[in-house]
N, C-alpha and C positions, 0 to 999 in steps of 0.2 A: 224424853221427858217433859213431863209439862212443866210448864211456867211457874204455876202455884207451887207443883211439888218442887221445883229447885230451889226456891228461892225459900221454903221452908228445909232442904236441905243445908244451905248456904247458912240458916241462922240458928240450925241445930249445931253446925260447926263450931260458927263461932261461940255459942252458949258452952259446947264441950271443950272448947281449946282443943280439936280438931289438928294433928300437926300433919304438914305437908307429905305426900309419899315418902318413904327413904330413898336414899341417895342408892341403893343399889336398883330399885323401880326405877329411876328417873333415867338408869346409863341400860336398862335393859331396853327403854322406849326410846332411848335415839339410836341405839343399834337396830332398831327396827325401822328406820328410815328418819329419828326427826334429825332438825337444823343440826342438832351437836354430832352427831354418831360418828362413830370411826368407823366409819366407809370407805376402805381403803380404794375401791373404786371409782368411787365419786359419778358412776351414771357413765364413765367414760367408755364401755365395754360393751355401750350401747352403739347398734348399727348406725355408719356413718358417723361418729364419733373421732376425736382427734386421732387415738389410738391406731383405729382402723383402717384412718387413711394414711397414716407413714406407713404401716405395715403392706399396704398393697404398692404406694412407693418404692417400698426397698424391693419387697421380692424376692424370689431364686436369683438367682441368675451375676452376671457379669458385664461389666461395660461393653463386649461386645455384642453378648445376645439381647442386651437392652435396646443395642442401637440397632435403628430400621436402615439400612444401605442397601438401595434399590437400581436396577438397569434402568437407564432410560436414554433417549437420545431429545438432541435439543432441536425441535422442530423450527422456532424463530431467534434470530439475536436482533436485538438492535442495542447502540448506542446509547448510552445512558444521558438525559438533555444537560446535566447542569456536574455530570463528574465526568473528566477526560482517562479514568480508573477503570470504571464499570461496565460490562455489560450488562443490559437485563434479557433476560430468555423464557422461551417457555420451553418447558422438558415433557415429553411426555415418558413417565413413570407408570403406568399401566392404568391410569385412574381414568374418571370418564371426560376431565378436561386436563390443557397442560397445568403443569406447576412452574409457578412463575417466580425465576429463582436473579437473584444479582449476582453475579461474581466480580471481583476485581482484576481482573485477567487481562484488559485491552493493552498493557505494555507487553504480554507477552503474547498475546494473538489480536494482533491490529485488525487483522481482517476478517470482516464477517462471515471471508468463505471458509473460515477456520474453523468457524462455530457453529454454523449450520451445517447440521445432519452428521452429528458427530456422536456417539455413543458414549455416556461415561457412566458415573457415580453417583448416586444424591443420597446425602444425608436427608432422607424424609419424615425423621419424628422428631425435627426441630421445633422448636414455639417462633413462629412468624416472626419476622424482624426488619424496621424499617432501613436501609441504606439510603443514602440519600434521598429517603421521600419515597422509594419505593420498594412496597411491601414483597418482603422473598420470604419463600414457605419451601426454606429447605438450605441444600448447600451442596454443592460441586466439587467433588474431591479432588487433590490435584498432588501431586508430588514437589517439593523445592529443597535448593540448596542452603546451606547454612545464610549464606549473605544474601539468601532473596534477590539473586540476581540471571536466577535460571527456574521458571517455573514448567510442568508437564502433565497434562491431564494424564487422570490413570485410565490408561484404556482399556478396552472390555472387548472381547469375542465377537466378531461380527452375529454369530448366530444364538445370543443369549437372549432371552427376548426383554423386553421394558418389560417392568413392572416386578421383574423374578426378584427374591431377597437374595443376597450375595450371599453365601455361608463360607466358614470353616471345617474341615472336617470333627466332629467330637463336641461341637458346640450348637447345644439346643437349647432355643429360650425364645418368650414371646416379647417383642419389642418393648420398652415402655413408652407410654403416652408425654406429648410434648411437658408438661408441666413440671412433671417429675424429672423429665432430662435437664431442665432447666434448674430446677430447685435442685438436683442433685450433682448437678456439673457431671455425667456421666458422658459425654464426648470428651468434656477435657480430659475425663482420665483415659478414655480411649485414646488418644491422640499421641497419648503420650507413649506409647507401644505401637504404633500405627507407622510404616515405614517399609521401604522396598528394601530388599537383600541385595548382593554382590552381584546377582543374576535380574538384576531390576523387577522382580516379581512383587507384589502389594504384597504384605504380608502384616498380619497382628500377632503378635510376640514370637517373631520367626514361624507363625502356622501361614499357609498360602491361602489366601482369600480367591474363593472360588463360584464361577457359574456354573452352571447347568453345561453350557460348553467349553467350559476350560480356565485357567488363573486368569488373573486380571494382572497387567505387568504397566509399564511404563517405556515410552523408549528411549532415554537413556540413561536416567540419574538412579545411580546403586548408591546403596546405604545411605539413603536422606528421609528424612521425617513427609508425613503424609496428612495434610490438613484441607 
């Protein structure tokens, strides 16, 4: 509308005392996108919305399928310079470069010879954390007794390949990202049901944890939790 025509229209409305649009018409405009609209979604179904992110984190599966546990070999280990409890490790889990991981195992495995060359299980999708200033990008799984006076690595069959994901028959699903793992406390939930059985076999909910070369076990600790 031209400016002159717009002004004429305003003056005519004033002279005729034309009322504002009725309430029903206002409500119709609001539903179609006005600020006062009754749009329940409020744009939250758009791609990248908060609701979409939440559903991606929740996803199908359980604490086992969402956790990425892989076979690894400790290729290098050295004493943490500022802690008498920590080993610093480089672990080959089938990636381009070994993972750097810190483990509080020096009380139970005091010699570097007890660490280097050992196969182990690594939780590979945890959010990196600093332990004594050392950036640890994962966690090694070990079994321990109730009073924490004895701790043992979860042993992996010699023929299992570095980088392969351990499995449980009947449990299939994609692992969750590190951010979701931390936010949803997935590993904390998993650890409540991760333990050895009476034959020292590693299990989750009583089901055997397997590699392509056979089950994972511990040397002597039966019916204890794995963390």
